[in-house]
N, C-alpha and C positions, 0 to 999 in steps of 0.2 A: 547514113551510117547508123548502125543499130546501137542503142544505148547498152551500157554494161549492166547486167543484172542476172538474177537467177530465175530461170523459167523451168519449172519442173516438167519432166516428160510425162507422157500419158501413163506410164507404169507407176511413176511416183504419185500421180494424182489418184490412181486406183488404190495404191497402198494407204495413202493418207485418208482416203474416204472409206476404207474397208471397215466394216462393223467391229471386227475383232480389235483392230488398232484403236478405234474410237473408245471401245470399252476399256482397253488397257490404260489409255490416257485418263479416262474418267476415274478408274480405280486408283491410279497414282495420285491424281489431284485430291481425291478424297482422303487418302492416307496422309498426305502432306498437311491438308487442312485440319485433320483430326489431331495430328501430332502438335501442330501449332497451338490449337485450343487447349490441349492437355498441358503443354509447356507453360502457356499463359496462366492456366488455372493453378498449376503448381507454384509458379512465381508469386501470384497473388496470395496463395495460402502461406507460402514461406514468409512473405513480407508481414502478413498479419500475425503469424506466430512469433516472428522476431520482435515486432512492436509489443506484443503481449509480454514477452520475456523481459524486454527492456523496462516496461512499466512496472513489472513485478520486482525487478531489481531495484528500481528507485523506491518503490513502496516499502520494501522490507528495511531499507536503510533509514528511511524517515521514521518508521516505527521503532527501530532500534535506538535512534537518537532520542525520541520522545520518552521511551521507557528507561533509558539510561538517565534521563533527567529526573524521573521519579526516584531512581536508585540514589542519585546524588542528594536529592532533597531529603530522602529518608535518613541517609547517613548524617546529613547536616543536623536534622532534628534530634536524632539519637544522641549525638555528641555535643550538641549545643541547643537544647530545647528552648532557651530563652529567645530564639529567633522568632518564636510565635507570640512573644509578649505584646507586640503591637496590636494584634487582634484582641487580646485581653483588655488592653487599654481602651480601644474603640468601643468594645462591647459593654464594658462595665463603667467606663468613665473614671477608672481608678488606675494609677500608675502601677507598674509591676514592682518597682522598688518600694512603694508604699505598702503593698501587700506583703512583701518579704519582711518588712519591719513590724507590721501589725500582726500578721498571722503566718509565721514561717512554716508551720505545719501544713496549713492549707496550700501554701505556695509549693511545698515539696510534693504534695499529692498531685497538684496540677502539672508539675514537672514530670512526674511519673506517667501521667496520662499522655502528655506530649511525646515522651519517649516511646510510649506504646504506639502512638500514631506513626512515629518515624519507623518503628520496627515493622508495622503493617505495610507501610510504603515499600520498604526493602523487600518484604516477602512477595508483594504483588509484582514489583519490578523484576525480580529474579525469575518468577514463573513466566511473565510476559516476554522477557528476553529469550528464555529457553524456547518458548513456542515460536517466536519469530525465527530464531536461528535453526531450529530442528525441523520445523514443519511448514511455516508460512513461506519461507523462501523457496521451498520445494513445490509450492503450489497446492498444498493439501487444503481442501475446502473447509474442513472442520475448524482449522486454525483461523480462517477468515472470520467465521462466526464467533469463535472464542475471543478473538481480539476486539471485535466490534462490541460484544457484550461486556467483556472485562474492562476495556478502556472507558466505555461509556459510564459504567458504575464507578470505576476507579478515579476518573477525572471529574465526572459529573457531581459526585457526592461532595468533595471538597469545594468545588466551584459554587454549588448551591449553598453550602455553609458560609463561605466567604461573602456571598452576595447578601445572605440573611443578616450576618453580623455587620456588614458594611466595611469590612477591612480589606481593601483592595490595594495591594502593594506590588512589588516586582515579582514575587513568587506567584501571586494570584494571577497576574497578567500573563506570566509564562504558562500557567496551567491552561488558560484559555487558548493561547497560541498553539501549544502542543496538542490540545484536543482537536483544534481545527486541522492541524497538520495530519493527525491520525485519520480523521475522516477523509481528507484528501487522498492519503495513501491507500486507504481501503477502497475509496471510490475508483481510483485509476487501476487498481488491481482486480476489481470485482469481476469484470467480464472474463478475464483470462482464467482466474481460479475457479469460478463457479461454472464456467463452460466445461472445464476439465471434469468436474464432478458429473455433469450430465453425460459426457462422453463415456465415462467409466460405467 
């Protein structure tokens, strides 16, 4: 008894082995293979772009928190400049209350300087926040450089001062933490933003 199966006739064999049929099969296979590679390439590109946009979204929020910290600190110093009195005590070895009683005029002058420092912090913070919201989160390359330079100077100067004076308290520790967070934010967003600049 013959087994059940498909045995192509001679005409089918001729058709399957015909050069035109083989060429058509080869062309179809090539198209399918090309489409698969293109689809895979697009998928990888989309994943990379999505990752870049996610990192940028995280980065601008970190920068916003850090610069709002500067704004809060500036307001605190403007309306309560004696929060900086601990640095005066550590640097001079004299208590702030003693200076107020011995030389109130000098103390008033120092308070004005401290308020000036607070106002400069507010000005810096407002500009930095505007750059983050209006340019950095859109991926504009110039804003990346501006925030790198601005925050390095804006945070680096008071940190250097605090380390020189030797007054390291909660505010000084927050300055260091925020500066590190800013560098992390700029680091994770660098590839996405700076590659856009090259593409343009």
